[in-house]
C-alpha positions as CSV (number, residue, x, y, z in Angstrom):
1,M,38.7,113.5,-1.7
2,E,39.0,115.7,-4.7
3,L,42.6,115.6,-5.5
4,F,45.7,113.5,-4.6
5,Y,49.1,114.7,-5.6
6,L,52.8,114.3,-4.9
7,C,55.5,116.9,-5.0
8,L,59.0,115.7,-5.9
9,K,61.4,118.2,-4.4
10,G,64.2,119.8,-6.3
11,H,66.8,118.7,-3.7
12,W,66.2,115.1,-4.8
13,E,69.1,114.2,-7.0
14,D,69.3,117.9,-8.0
15,G,66.2,117.7,-10.2
16,E,63.5,120.2,-10.8
17,E,60.5,120.4,-8.4
18,E,57.7,118.4,-10.0
19,L,54.0,118.1,-9.1
20,W,52.3,114.9,-10.0
21,A,48.5,114.8,-9.7
22,S,46.6,111.6,-10.0
23,S,43.6,111.1,-12.4
24,T,43.0,107.5,-11.1
25,I,43.2,107.9,-7.3
26,S,39.7,109.2,-6.7
27,D,38.8,108.2,-3.2
28,T,40.3,107.6,0.3
29,N,40.6,103.9,-0.2
30,D,42.5,104.3,-3.5
31,A,44.9,106.8,-1.8
32,L,45.4,104.5,1.2
33,N,46.1,101.5,-1.0
34,F,48.6,103.5,-3.2
35,L,50.4,104.9,-0.1
36,T,50.5,101.5,1.6
37,K,51.9,99.8,-1.6
38,H,54.5,102.5,-2.1
39,R,55.2,103.3,1.6
40,E,59.0,103.4,1.3
41,N,58.9,105.4,-2.0
42,I,56.5,108.1,-0.7
43,L,55.8,108.1,3.1
44,E,59.4,107.3,4.1
45,N,61.1,109.4,1.3
46,G,62.4,112.7,2.5
47,H,62.2,114.2,-1.0
48,I,58.5,113.9,-1.5
49,S,55.4,115.7,-0.1
50,C,52.1,114.1,-0.4
51,V,48.8,116.1,-0.4
52,V,45.2,115.1,-0.3
53,Q,42.7,117.9,-1.0
54,E,39.0,117.7,-0.4
55,A,36.2,119.4,-2.4
56,Y,35.8,122.3,-0.1
57,G,39.5,123.2,0.0
58,S,40.7,121.4,3.1
59,T,44.2,119.9,2.6
60,L,46.1,117.2,4.5
61,T,49.8,117.3,3.7
62,L,52.7,115.0,4.7
63,D,55.6,117.3,3.8
64,D,59.2,116.3,2.9
65,H,60.1,116.8,6.6
66,K,57.4,114.3,7.4
67,K,55.3,116.8,9.3
68,I,51.6,116.4,9.1
69,Q,49.9,119.6,8.2
70,F,46.1,120.1,8.1
71,R,44.5,123.2,6.7
72,T,40.8,124.0,6.6
73,S,38.4,126.9,7.0
74,D,35.9,124.6,8.8
75,E,36.5,125.0,12.5
76,N,34.5,121.9,13.4
77,L,36.4,119.8,11.0
78,F,39.7,121.2,12.3
79,N,38.7,120.4,15.9
80,E,37.6,116.9,15.0
81,F,40.8,116.2,13.1
82,G,42.8,117.4,16.1
83,K,41.0,115.0,18.4
84,E,41.4,112.1,16.0
85,I,45.1,112.6,15.4
86,M,45.8,113.0,19.1
87,N,43.8,109.7,19.7
88,L,46.3,108.0,17.3
89,G,49.1,109.1,19.6
90,F,50.5,112.1,17.7
91,R,51.5,115.2,19.5
92,Q,52.6,118.7,18.4
93,L,56.1,119.5,19.5
94,R,56.4,123.2,19.3
95,E,60.2,123.2,19.9
96,L,60.5,121.1,16.7
97,Y,57.7,122.7,14.7
98,N,60.0,124.8,12.4
99,L,63.0,122.6,12.5
100,E,63.9,123.1,8.9
101,F,64.3,126.8,9.2
102,G,67.8,127.8,10.2
103,Y,69.1,124.3,10.8
104,Y,71.4,122.2,8.6
105,H,69.7,118.9,7.9
106,W,69.6,116.1,5.4
107,H,66.7,114.5,3.4
108,Y,66.9,110.8,2.9
109,R,65.0,107.9,1.3
110,P,65.2,104.3,2.4
111,F,68.0,102.2,0.9
112,N,65.6,99.9,-0.9
113,S,63.3,102.7,-2.3
114,L,63.4,103.8,-5.9
115,A,65.8,106.4,-7.3
116,R,64.1,109.5,-8.6
117,Q,64.0,108.5,-12.3
118,D,62.7,105.0,-11.4
119,F,60.0,106.6,-9.2
120,I,59.0,108.9,-12.0
121,N,58.8,105.9,-14.4
122,L,56.5,104.2,-11.8
123,L,54.2,107.2,-11.7
């Protein structure tokens, strides 16, 4: 892992879109520990995208619609990722793939998660 960052979307409390990159989360275990500790504030928050980028440019994104997106130029890595994610029980649902385009929808965060400014203070 080369870079771990969060994108706070502008639709969250009508703020500006903000990109927060970590200088202390430097490996996969650090990222997993941080995400586990702040699950409700990041993974379950519909106003945040989370991105992990590796040294050769591959990126794994959990976007604000909570879709998992994996981008890489390495075909073998792409195929291996696809097998592993399917083994975890995930499936691609084409009919929902572009749900956010052309549909009215809401973004939410769990009741007991932090408000935007409190989350920024945590970061």
